[in-house]
C-alpha positions as CSV (number, residue, x, y, z in Angstrom):
1,M,181.1,76.8,4.5
2,T,178.3,76.3,1.9
3,S,178.5,77.9,-1.5
4,L,175.3,80.0,-0.7
5,R,176.9,81.4,2.5
6,K,180.2,82.2,0.6
7,R,178.4,84.0,-2.1
8,M,176.5,86.1,0.4
9,I,179.7,86.9,2.4
10,E,181.3,88.0,-1.0
11,E,178.3,90.1,-2.0
12,L,178.4,91.8,1.4
13,Q,182.1,92.5,1.1
14,L,181.7,93.9,-2.4
15,R,179.4,96.5,-0.8
16,N,181.9,97.3,1.8
17,C,179.5,96.3,4.6
18,S,180.7,96.5,8.2
19,A,181.7,93.4,10.0
20,G,178.7,94.0,12.3
21,T,176.3,94.0,9.3
22,V,177.9,90.7,7.9
23,N,177.5,89.0,11.2
24,N,173.9,90.2,11.7
25,Y,172.9,89.2,8.1
26,L,174.5,85.8,8.3
27,N,173.1,85.1,11.7
28,A,169.5,86.1,10.5
29,V,169.8,83.8,7.4
30,W,171.2,80.9,9.6
31,R,168.2,81.1,12.0
32,F,165.8,81.3,8.9
33,T,167.4,78.2,7.6
34,K,167.3,76.3,10.8
35,H,163.6,77.2,11.3
36,Y,162.7,75.4,8.1
37,G,165.4,72.8,8.1
38,K,166.2,73.4,4.4
39,S,168.3,75.6,2.2
40,P,166.9,79.1,1.6
41,D,167.1,78.6,-2.3
42,L,164.4,75.9,-1.8
43,L,162.1,78.4,0.1
44,G,159.8,81.0,-1.4
45,P,157.9,84.2,-0.5
46,E,155.2,82.5,1.5
47,D,157.9,80.8,3.6
48,V,159.4,84.2,4.2
49,R,156.0,85.8,5.1
50,Q,155.2,83.0,7.5
51,Y,158.5,83.2,9.2
52,L,158.2,87.0,9.7
53,L,154.7,86.6,11.1
54,H,156.0,83.8,13.4
55,L,158.7,86.3,14.8
56,R,156.0,89.0,15.2
57,S,154.0,86.6,17.3
58,E,157.0,86.2,19.5
59,K,157.0,89.8,20.1
60,R,160.4,90.5,18.6
61,A,161.4,94.1,18.7
62,P,160.6,96.1,15.5
63,S,164.3,96.9,15.2
64,T,165.0,93.2,15.2
65,L,162.4,92.4,12.6
66,H,163.7,95.2,10.4
67,V,167.3,93.7,10.5
68,I,165.9,90.2,9.8
69,R,163.8,91.4,6.8
70,A,166.8,93.4,5.4
71,A,169.0,90.2,5.7
72,L,166.5,88.0,3.9
73,R,165.9,90.8,1.2
74,F,169.7,90.9,0.7
75,L,169.7,87.0,0.4
76,Y,166.9,86.6,-2.1
77,A,167.2,90.0,-4.1
78,R,171.0,90.4,-4.4
79,V,172.6,86.9,-3.9
80,L,169.8,84.6,-5.4
81,K,168.5,87.2,-7.7
82,R,164.8,86.6,-7.1
83,G,162.7,89.4,-8.1
84,W,159.6,88.8,-5.9
85,F,160.9,90.0,-2.6
86,D,159.8,93.7,-2.5
87,E,156.4,92.9,-4.1
88,E,155.6,90.0,-1.9
89,I,157.2,91.0,1.4
90,P,155.9,94.4,2.5
91,A,158.3,96.5,4.6
92,P,157.0,97.2,8.1
93,K,156.2,100.7,9.1
94,R,159.1,102.0,11.1
95,R,158.4,104.0,14.2
96,P,161.2,106.1,15.5
97,R,162.4,105.0,18.8
98,P,162.7,107.5,21.5
99,I,166.3,108.7,22.2
100,T,167.4,108.7,25.8
101,V,169.7,111.6,26.5
102,L,172.0,111.8,29.5
103,S,172.0,115.2,31.2
104,S,175.2,117.1,31.9
105,E,174.6,116.5,35.6
106,Q,174.3,112.8,35.1
107,I,177.6,112.8,33.1
108,T,179.4,114.8,35.6
109,Q,178.0,112.5,38.4
110,M,179.5,109.3,36.5
111,L,182.9,111.0,35.8
112,N,183.1,112.3,39.4
113,Q,182.5,108.8,40.8
114,T,185.0,106.9,38.5
115,H,188.5,106.8,40.0
116,N,190.1,104.5,37.5
117,L,192.0,106.8,35.2
118,K,191.7,104.6,32.2
119,H,187.9,104.3,32.6
120,W,187.5,107.9,33.3
121,T,189.4,108.9,30.2
122,I,187.2,106.4,28.1
123,L,184.0,108.0,29.5
124,A,185.4,111.5,29.0
125,T,186.3,110.6,25.3
126,F,183.0,109.1,24.6
127,Y,181.2,112.2,25.7
128,A,183.7,114.8,24.3
129,T,183.8,113.2,20.8
130,A,180.4,111.4,20.3
131,L,182.4,108.4,18.9
132,R,180.7,105.1,18.2
133,S,182.0,102.2,20.5
134,D,183.9,100.5,17.7
135,E,185.5,103.9,16.6
136,L,186.6,104.6,20.1
137,R,188.2,101.2,20.8
138,K,190.1,101.3,17.4
139,L,191.7,104.6,18.2
140,K,195.5,104.7,18.0
141,V,198.0,106.9,19.7
142,G,198.9,108.4,16.3
143,D,195.3,109.3,15.6
144,I,195.6,112.2,18.2
145,D,196.8,115.3,16.3
146,G,197.7,117.7,19.1
147,P,199.1,120.6,17.2
148,R,196.2,120.8,14.8
149,M,193.8,119.9,17.6
150,L,192.1,117.1,15.6
151,L,191.2,113.5,16.2
152,H,191.5,111.2,13.1
153,I,188.8,108.6,12.9
154,R,190.3,106.1,10.4
155,S,187.6,103.3,10.6
156,G,184.2,105.0,10.9
157,K,181.0,103.3,9.9
158,G,181.3,102.0,6.4
159,D,185.2,102.4,6.7
160,I,184.7,106.2,6.0
161,P,187.4,108.2,7.8
162,R,186.8,111.7,9.2
163,D,188.4,114.2,11.3
164,I,186.8,115.9,14.3
165,P,187.9,118.7,16.6
166,L,189.8,117.8,19.7
167,S,188.5,119.4,22.9
168,P,191.5,121.3,24.6
169,A,190.1,119.8,27.9
170,L,190.1,116.3,26.6
171,R,193.6,116.8,25.1
172,E,195.0,117.6,28.4
173,Q,193.2,114.6,30.0
174,L,194.6,112.4,27.1
175,R,198.2,113.7,27.9
176,V,197.7,112.8,31.6
177,Y,196.4,109.3,30.5
178,Y,199.3,108.8,28.1
179,R,201.9,109.7,30.7
180,W,200.5,107.2,33.1
181,R,199.5,104.3,30.8
182,R,202.2,104.8,28.1
183,P,200.3,103.1,25.2
184,T,202.4,102.1,22.2
185,D,199.9,101.4,19.5
186,W,196.2,101.1,20.6
187,L,195.1,104.2,22.7
188,F,192.9,101.9,24.9
189,P,194.5,98.6,24.7
190,S,193.0,95.4,26.2
191,K,194.2,94.5,29.7
192,Q,194.4,90.8,29.0
193,R,195.7,91.3,25.4
194,P,197.8,94.5,25.4
195,H,198.5,94.2,21.6
196,E,194.7,94.3,20.9
197,P,192.1,97.0,21.4
198,M,189.6,96.6,24.1
199,E,186.4,94.6,23.2
200,N,183.1,96.3,22.7
201,K,181.7,94.1,25.4
202,T,184.2,95.5,27.9
203,L,183.3,99.1,27.0
204,R,179.6,98.3,27.4
205,T,180.2,96.8,30.9
206,L,182.4,99.9,31.9
207,C,179.6,102.3,30.9
208,A,176.9,100.2,32.7
209,T,179.0,100.0,35.9
210,A,179.6,103.8,35.8
211,G,175.9,104.4,35.4
212,R,175.0,102.1,38.4
213,R,177.6,103.6,40.5
214,A,176.2,107.2,39.8
215,G,172.7,106.1,40.4
216,I,171.5,106.6,36.9
217,P,167.9,105.0,36.7
218,F,168.5,103.2,33.4
219,R,171.2,101.1,31.8
220,V,173.9,103.2,30.4
221,H,175.6,102.1,27.3
222,P,178.2,103.8,24.9
223,H,175.9,105.2,22.5
224,L,174.1,107.3,25.2
225,F,177.3,109.4,25.3
226,R,177.1,110.0,21.5
227,H,173.3,111.0,21.9
228,A,174.1,113.3,24.8
229,C,177.1,115.0,22.9
230,A,175.0,115.5,19.8
231,T,172.0,117.0,21.7
232,H,174.0,119.2,24.0
233,M,176.0,120.6,20.9
234,L,172.6,121.4,19.4
235,D,171.4,123.1,22.6
236,A,174.6,125.2,22.6
237,G,173.8,126.5,19.2
238,A,175.8,124.1,16.7
239,D,174.1,123.8,13.4
240,L,172.8,120.5,12.0
241,R,175.2,120.2,9.2
242,T,178.1,120.5,11.6
243,I,176.8,117.9,13.9
244,Q,176.2,115.5,10.9
245,V,179.8,115.8,10.0
246,W,181.1,115.5,13.5
247,L,178.9,112.3,13.9
248,G,179.8,110.8,10.6
249,H,176.1,110.5,9.5
250,A,175.7,109.7,5.8
251,D,172.2,111.1,5.8
252,I,171.3,114.5,7.6
253,R,167.9,113.0,8.4
254,T,169.6,110.7,11.0
255,T,171.0,113.7,12.5
256,A,167.7,115.5,12.5
257,R,166.5,113.2,15.1
258,Y,168.2,115.3,17.8
259,L,165.9,118.2,16.9
260,H,163.2,116.3,18.7
261,V,165.0,116.0,21.9
262,S,166.7,119.4,22.2
263,T,164.9,121.1,25.0
264,A,166.9,124.3,24.5
265,R,165.6,124.5,20.9
266,L,162.0,123.8,22.0
267,H,162.0,126.4,24.8
268,A,163.6,129.0,22.4
269,A,160.6,128.7,20.0
270,P,158.0,131.3,20.9
271,S,154.5,130.2,21.3
272,P,152.0,132.1,19.1
273,F,149.7,132.4,22.1
274,D,152.3,134.8,23.6
275,A,151.7,137.2,20.6
276,L,148.0,137.7,21.2
277,H,146.9,141.0,22.6
278,L,144.2,139.8,25.1
279,V,142.0,141.4,27.6
280,P,142.9,139.9,30.9
281,I,140.3,137.7,32.5
282,D,140.4,137.1,36.3
283,Y,137.0,135.6,37.1
284,S,134.0,134.2,35.3
285,T,131.3,136.7,34.2
286,D,129.0,134.1,32.7
287,P,125.9,133.8,34.7
288,V,124.8,130.5,33.2
289,R,128.1,128.5,33.7
290,Q,129.7,128.9,37.0
291,R,132.9,126.8,37.5
């Protein structure tokens, strides 16, 4: 391990960054280094600019470019203490991506066509709790607080714990699952390695398979259940602050994205046209312009 890589890992750890962020940033810097064939501390702002333009020419996704720029900014501004980054490397305009929301009927269809009890319980837990994939796979048996009807999330994003209400229907299903599977530590242990939690890749495959089986016309992944739960809660009348705490969002602006996809809220908002007192018109009386 080079000294620069070691310093970058230490700076990320000091800021309590998640393992996913650490891996993404290190991978982005490694690719940048490989592109030029020299250490990043020998490269300057024009090299960064040309590299980002090169990636744009390859039609990389805006979200990918954002992560790469963030990784290079962390390297130069935080690790190498270079003061030119923000002035020389403009941040690209971020366009919010449309959120895909599964309907209640689609979720019902997936559950009704899933006959593996463990898989069914995982899908139900995703939808009932809006957990992130990594949060669900790290659930332990002791995280279920049945008497208080709470679910303890001990390792949320940024290692921030939180408690969320436990659905009575989900609690009963978890009891059924527990009596059948008898997990001792991890709630959803790996099949091949029972003393470890399931891998994120396994959960993604499980969701994609359930979606194909139910005839969903797009690829289903774990985060779609999170989107669906938040949107359906909003449709049912839950306030934005409650949903923010439930989802574990640090910034309520992240939660506010769901306002744009809540059809119930859109239909509940009256059109100003409906308040106008108009004389009804059934046919055209203008002799000059017909049709």
